[in-house]
N, C-alpha and C positions, 0 to 999 in steps of 0.2 A: 350199305354202310361200308366204308373203306377200312383197310387194315389199321390205319392211323386212328380212325374213330373207335375201333374195337379196343385198341390199347388205351385210348383216352378214357373209354367207359370203364375198363378194368381198374384204372387208377383212381376212379372217383370214390369218395367216401359215402357210404349209405347213411342218410340221416334217419334216425329212429325216433319216432314220435309215440309217446305213451299217452293214451286217452283213458283217464280214470274217472271215478265218480260212483256214487251209490246207485243202487238198483233204480232204474227208471229215470235217471237224471238227464238223459239225452245223449249218451255216448254214441250210440249207433247212428243217430241222426247227424251228429257232427261228423262222424266217420264217413257217412255217405256223401256229405258235401265235400270233404277233403278228397275222397276218391274221384268224384266227378271232376273236380278241378284238375287233378293230375291226368286223368284220362283225356280230358278235353285239350290238354296241351301236349298230348302224344306220349306221355310217360306211362310205363307199366308198373304200378306200385305193388307192394306185397302187404298182406294183412295177416296178423296172428290174433285170433279171437279166443277169448277164454270164457266159457259158459260154466256156471256153477252146476247147472243141470246137465242131463245126459243127452239133450236134444239141442241141435244148433239152430235155434229159431232165428237169431239175429243174422246168421250167415245167409239165410234165404233172402233177407231184406236188402242185401247188397247187390242183387242181380237186376236192378231196374235199369241201369245204364246200358245203352246199346253195345258198349265195348266192355261189359263186365267180364267177358271171357279173358280179357287181358290182365285181370287181377290174379295174382298168386295168393290164394286164400288157404290158410290152414287153421285148424281149430283144436283147442284143448278143452275137453269136456269133463263133466262129472268131478269137479274139484276147483281148487283155487291155485293159480300159478305162483302165489307168494309163499305157499307152504307145501301141500301134499303133491303138487305137480311141478315143483321148482326144478327138478332135474330135467324133466321133459321140456320145460319152458326154455331153459338155457340151450338145449340141443336144437329146438325149433328156431330160436333166434339166430344161432350160428348158421344153420342151414339157409334161412331166408336171406341173411346178409350176403351169403355167397351167391345165391340165385339172383338177387336184384342187381348186383354190380353197379351200385350208385343210385338206383331208384329208391324212393322213400319206402320205409317199412313202418307201418302203423300197427301198434299193439293196443288192442282194446281189452282192458281188464274186466274181470267179473266185478259186479258192484260191491262185493265183499272183500276185495283184495286190499292189502296194506300197500299203499303206493311206494313207501320207502323200500319195502322188501322186493317189489317189482323192479325198482331201480337197481337194487343189488343183483337181481337175476340178470338184468341186461349187462351189467358190468362183468359178471361172471362169464357170460357167454362170449363177450368180446375179449376177455383175458385168455380164455381157452382157445380162441380162434387161431388158426395158423396164419402165415404171412399173406396168404392169398385172400383172406377175409378182412375186409376193411369196413368198419361201421363206427358210428359215434352217436351218442344220445343228443338229439337236437333240442327236444323240449318235452316237458311233462305238462300235460293239460288236464286239469281236473274240472269236471262238470259239477255244478251245484244246482240242485232243484230248489229254486227260490221259494215257492210256496210251502215246501216241506222241510227245509233245512233246519229251522229253529226247533222242530220237534224230533229231528233225526236222532239226537242223542239218546232218546228213550228206546230206540230200536237197535242202535249200533254204537257201542262205546267208542269206536275209532273214528267217529264222524268228523271231528276236527283235526285229529292227528294226521290223517291222510292228506290234508291240505299242505302240510309243511314242506313237501317235496315239489310242490307245483311251481312251475315258471309262470303259467297262466291259469287263472281261474275264470271259467265262463259261468257267469251268474245267469242261469237260464230260466225260461218260463215267466218272464216278467209281465206278461199279459194277464197272469193270474193273481198278481198282488199289486198293491198301490205303492207309490213312491216312498212313503214312510217305512213300509215293511221292507222294501228293497234296500233302503239306506241302512236299516238295522242289520239285515243279513250281510251287507257289505262290510259293516264295522266288525262283525264277528269273523269274517274271512280275514280282514286285515289284522285282527288280533292274533289269529292263528298263524298267519304268514304275511308279515309286513312288507316283504319284498316282491311278492307276486303281482303280476299285472292282472287287473280285474277287467273283464270284458262283459258288458251286459248284452243279453240276447233274448230273443223270442224264437222258439222252435229251432234253437241252435244256429240261427242265421248270423254268421260272422264273416269278416273279411278273410277268407281262407288264404289268399295270397300273402297276407301279412301275418296271420297266426301260425302258419306252417312254413316258416322260412328261417334262415340263419342256422347257426350251429353252436349249441352251448357246449361248455366244457363238461366233462363227465362229473356228475354230482357225487358228493360223499354223503350217503344216506345217514340219517340221524339214528342209526341202529347199529349196535355193536355186532361184529361177526359172531355167529353162534347164537345170538339172542333172537331166534325166530319165533314170532308169535303167530297163532292161528286166528286171524281176524274174522273168520267165519264160524267160530265156536258157537254152538247152540243153534245154528241154522240147519235146516234140512231142505232137500229138494226132491221132487218127484215129477214124473212125466206120465201122461196117460192119453189115451185116444178116445175121442168122442165122435160117434158116427151120425148122430141126429142133430138137427138145428136146435139152438137155444132160444128160449123166450127171454128177450133182453131185460124185461122188467123183473121177472122172477130171478134172473141171474144176478142182477145188480143188488137186489134186496138180500139174496143169500150171501153174496160176498161181503156185504156191509156187516153181517153178523160175525165175520172173521177178520175184521179190519185190523185187529191187534196182532193176529197170528199169521195170516196170509199176507205177507208184505208185497209179494210180486207174483203176477200170473201173466203169462204171455203165450201167444201162439196163433194158430189159424183155425177158425171155426166157421160153421154155418149158422146163420141167424134168421129167425122167423121174419118174413117180410122183406128180406134182402136177397139180392142175386149174387151168387158166387161166394167165395170165401171172404171172411172178414178178418182183419188183423185185430186181435184182442190184446189190450194192454190194461192191466190192473196194477195200480201203483199206490200203495198205502191209503186205500179208501176211495180211490178215484178210478172209474171204469171208462174206457174209450173203445169204441168199435168203429173201425174205418175200413172201407173197401180195399181189398188187397188186389193190386193190378199187376203184380209180378208174375213170373213164370214158374216159381218154385214154392211149394208148400211142404211142410213136414208132415204130410198125410194127416191133416187135422189134429195134430198133436198139440197138447198144452203142457207147459212147464209151470210148476208152482214152487215158489221159494218162500220159506217162512220159518217160524220158530214156535215150538210147542203147538204144532198143528194137530188137532184130533183127526187124523187122516180118514179113518173109517166114517165118522160122522160127517165130515166135510164132503167126502165123495158121494155118500148116500144122498145128502141134500142137494148136491150139484146135479145128481141124476134127476131129481124132481123138477129141475129148471129146463129139462129138455121138452121139446114139442113132440107129442105123440098123436097118432090117429085117434079120433074120438071113439071108435068101436073096438079098436085092437090095442090093448095095453101090454105089449110084449116087453119083457124086461130088457132094458138097453144093455147091449154087449159092449164092454169096454175092457181095455187092457191096461192094467195098472202096474207100473214097474216097481212100485214100492218106494218108500222114502229112503233116501241116502242119509243116514244119520251121522251127524258130526258132533262129537263131544270132546271136551278138553281132556 
């Protein structure tokens, strides 16, 4: 790279893309597609991931690409960037904009973040930046879980409010609903945000080159300064380690009993009858176990996010879903970090 190229790179504006959406809506899948697109064209993007829990499960899923080492990845754990981690969030954004020098910065929010307040955090970071830091909000993309959006309001009061800051709404998982249901969800999205572009997708398959392009003007959030809401009020998170494989049938039956309280569960586990680690995804009553072919696991750790979870009873029952030798029933050793309680 010549000295002229270095100057040109320094003068480029870093486009910032915010990827938001409720727990399990497909944010990380979309992010992986966007990163693969950038890496394939020789760009070294940056990522700031926010996990409500204390374990960075989604960060491990970004290392499938052979050039994943070229991703500048940072994480903010154990909280939400729109409220209790807002100060750290602004600092991270400012730092990553400096580091990227014109390459894209992708921000994946926790599924409980208020999108408007995330936009305010980006604006704050850019306002505080010095003259050498140049970045601008390019787009806010909100993922919508098609099969579950209509009942989401019973789990999360901010379900439709967070759509109002979206430039693009990706109506995802359309393979799980019919066209009439998809049309109904789309009408609800349009009612919440008439100006957003709606893109329909299965497994977050979108035209990445068109979705992540251009440069929007900085948004004015529909929230007054100082009126900071805690969109994660009432939710709790916990992480724990499971050393033995699960019986998948017993596991799904047990999780179904906590469908209303255990909203999200994810991580890497061993499963009876399967080789290697499996990626576990539990989303509002639906369990998926898929082979994990990446190179990083969080040491068989699981993250649970929910509200009014009877933790002791839940964990005791979860232990009964483990596979044990027929003759030796030694109590499973697990490490439980405890719930991180969040109350208003």
